C-alpha positions, 0 to 999 in steps of 0.5 A: 696303143695306136694302130701299127698299121696306120701311116703318114707321108708328110710333104715337105719338100716345097720351097714356098717362093711366094713367102719370100723373103722369109721362105728361100730355097735353103730355108723354106717355109715350113722350116719356120715359126710362120704364126709365132706360136712356136713351133714350125709348120713341119713340126705342128703337122708332126705332132698332128698326125701324131695324135693318130699315128705311131710317130715312127711310121711317120715318114717325112718326104723332102728335099735332099738340100732340107735333110739336115733341117728336117733331123734339127726339128724333128730330132726324134725321127730316124733316117728311115722315115726321111725319103729324100727326093734328089730332083724336084718331080712333084708330088706323084713320084715322092708319093709312089716312091713312099708308097712302095717303100711303105707297102714293103715294111707292112702290106696292110699299111693305110696311109695319109698324104699330109702336106707341112704347110697347113694351118689347122684349128681343131685337131682332134675333129682332123683325127676323127675325120682321118680316121673316118677315112682309115676304116673305109680304106681299110675295107674298100678299095678306094682312093680318098680326100678331105674336102673343105667346104667352101666359104667363098668363091676362091679362084686359088684352089682346086674344086671337087665335085661329088655325088650330090644325092648321097647322104653318106658322110663319105661321098663319091667323087664326080670329077676334079676341076682345075682352079676356076674363075671367079664366076665358075667359082660362084656357080660351084658354090651355089650348086652346093656339091663342091668343096676346096681341094685341099691336097690331103690323101688317104687310102690303103698302101695297096690301092695307091700302088694298084692306082699308078700302076693302072694309070702311070704304067711308065712311072710305076715301072720306073720305080717298081725296078728298085723294089728289091733295094727298098728299105735297105743301104743300097736304096739311095744308090737306086734312087739317085740314079733313077729318081731324075727319070720321072716325069714332072706330074701331080698326084691329082694328074697322074691317079686321083683325075683318072680314076673311078674309085675316088671319095671325098669327107668333107673336113669338120675343122677350120683349114687354112692353106698357107700359101701366100701372106694374105692366107696367113694374115687372114688367120693370125689375130689382129689389133685393133686397127686390123693389123696382124703382127708376128714377132714385132712391136709396133707404133701405127698411124693411119695404118691399116689391114696390114701384115707385118712381120720381123725378128723378135721384138723390132720395133716397126713404125708404120704410118699411112699403109693400108693392106700391106705385106711388110716383112724384114728378114736379114738383108731383105726388106719387103714392102708390097701391097696385099692385092699383088701377093701373087707377083712375089714369085715375079718379084723375089726373080728379079731381086735374084737377077739384080743382086744375086742368088744368095737372095732368094 
């Protein structure tokens, strides 16, 4: 029997514009089978969480425009489990809102907040780490995060500095660091007590609500006004009237960086933040010439290191291209150097400006 006090907030509201043209505002990456496995990212995340957490206690937090997509892809979930944001306000407001709902339903709840777009290889090791955190959070007033052991000086992630003197698996956090320059990232790795910030959090519902109350009194007051109507038929009206008044702020800034009771576990599983075509390329199997292919049938000549994705069984012929992103979707074909993948957001805006919003 799974523990009825275990809950999850599955974060599925982002647009994922760096995965354009597959990921669009109307149909973002979490609802696509990005890896060619047969499951979309949100489906994989839901099933991973359900190994430890009762399915009915997994809340999906998403923008209201994706409501139908959630029910199409996760047909077993109920309306109670889908928490809709009527406006984009970053991660703090939606996590506070969902946490108040969960606390009202079960004051003894312990909760994991998990993004919908992570690739995790060893799901049993993931469950073990979450169980370890839940055990700690149910006995201690703590905010916890899962940190990833850095494998190279990545400048695309934030870092977590933990207490170097601790010999325990659960370590207290000294401070969070923003995405660093390359030389700074190298120093972090040399110091040996820095982890990548994966944005996976665990805490009791009580602890996280207290953290918001102490560190974000205005935000807390805004959502606390709705306590009486949460989990009732009047909740939607309250949220529609009030959600847009919330500050646009991340949970890291709002509570994690301001709290003194933050702890971290170094994850024991392989992890990848599927944020860009390059990160997807890193996770996929490669052919003999180091091309990563999803769905396509390819004929390549003097072509290596490419990320190639099309609809099922499309034939793609590539000659003389190295380290490119080649993505074909409906009316859009993207051929773009992997080294410039961070610019895809800018390119998307140019496409919208020139050809119309419907292409983004």
